[in-house]
N, C-alpha and C positions, 0 to 999 in steps of 0.2 A: 504494500500500500504506500502511496505517496502522501505527502502532507496535504495535498489537495483534497484528500478524502476527509480530512478533519474539518470541522466546522465550529464556529463560535456564534452563539445567539446572544445578543445584548438585550436583555429584558428591561424596558423603560416604562415607567408608570408610577403613579402615586401609591402610597400605602393603601391596601385594600382593593387594588384594581385587578388582582388575580394572578400576578406574576409568580409568586412562590407556589401557589396551588398548581398552576400549569407546569412549572418546573419540576415539582415533585412527581406529578403524573408522568412526565416525560422520562424521569429516571428509570421507570419500569421498561422503557423502550431503549435503554442503553445510553442515555445522555448522562453526563456528569454535571451536577449543579454546584456552582461556587457562589455562596451567599456572602455579601459584604457584611450584613448585619450580624450573621452568625460568627464570622471571622473576628469582627470587632469585639463581640462579647467573649469569644474564646480567648482572645489575646489580652483583653483589658478588664474583663468582668464588669463590675459595677463602678469602675473608676469614673468619678465625676470631676476630678481635678484636671485631667488632661482635656483640652478642648476637643470636641467631637471631630472637628475637621482634621486635627492632628492624628487622632486615633484611626479615622477612616483612611487617611493617606498612608499610614504605616500598614494597615491591613490590606489596602489595595495593592501595595507593592508586593506583599507576600502572595496575594492571590494571582497577580500577573505572573510571578515566577512559577506558581503551581500550574497555571493555565498553559504556559509555554511548555512545561514538562509533559503535561497530559496530551497536548496536541502533537508533540513529537512521537507519542505512542498511539497516534491515530484515534484519539478520543473525540467525541462530539460533546461540546461544552455549552452550558448555559451560564451566563454571568447574570445572576439575580441580584443586581446592584441598584436598581431604580433609575440610574442615569438621568437625573433631573435637568441637567444642562446640555444644550446642543453641542457646545464645544467639547464636553467630556465624551459624549457619544461619538462624535466625529473623530476625535483623537484616538480613542480606543479601537474603533473599527479600522481606522487607517493603520494603527500599529500592527494589528493582526494580519490585515491584507498585505501590508508591506513585507511581512514574513512569509507570505504565500498561502495563508489560510483563508478559507471562505468565511465571511462575517456578515451577519445581518442584524438589523435593528428591528425588534418587535415592540410595538407600542400598545400598551394595555390601557384601556379607557372604560369608564363607566360614569354614571351620574353621581353627583355629590352625596345624595342621601344613601346610596348603596355603599360608597366608600366609608362614610361615617358608621353605618350599621355594621359593616364587616370588621372594621378595626375595633369598634366597641365590643363586639362579641369575642374577638380573639384576645382582647386585652383583659378580659375578666380573669382574675386570679393571678395576674402577672404584674410586673413592675413596668411594663412597656405599654403604657396607656396613651392613646391619642384621642383627645377630645375634639368636639366640633370646631372650637376656636383654633386649635392647633391645625386642624385639617384645612381651615380657610387660609391660614398662613402658608401651608404647603402648596395649596392650589395657586396662590399668588406667586410663589417662587418657581413653580415647575414650568419648564419650557417644553411644550408639546413638540414632538418631532415634526418638521415640515414635510418630510417625505420618507417615512419609515418603509422598510421592506415589507412589513406585514402589520396590519392593525387588528387587534383582538378586542372586541367589544364584549364585556362580561356583564 
């Protein structure tokens, strides 16, 4: 197999849009899921002293290294990272394509009420709670992809 058989999917969308649910479903079909949220928690636990942007940057670098190693072994990868900014999506997609790997951006979208309901339900009993006011802020910050390779409406 050549590295052109390997593929990377960049899952972009707000919390509650269905990215992780679909990624976990795809694991049964041989895809490997790399989650930024899970890596940050694994590396830093409940550390609230280090700014989130610093924790995410360190975790992202570890995940890039893991991704490149997996791709060299002809794995199909899902980067379950949210990718809120267009520049981040473009840079990461280009990074993998420049190394000869197929890469696609999948944009997950749904209505605001569904987002709020989903994160409210999954947050019960955990310390990872997103309330409606927080979600409004997330919506304001999120840059929807202008031309994703695939749109998933959930």
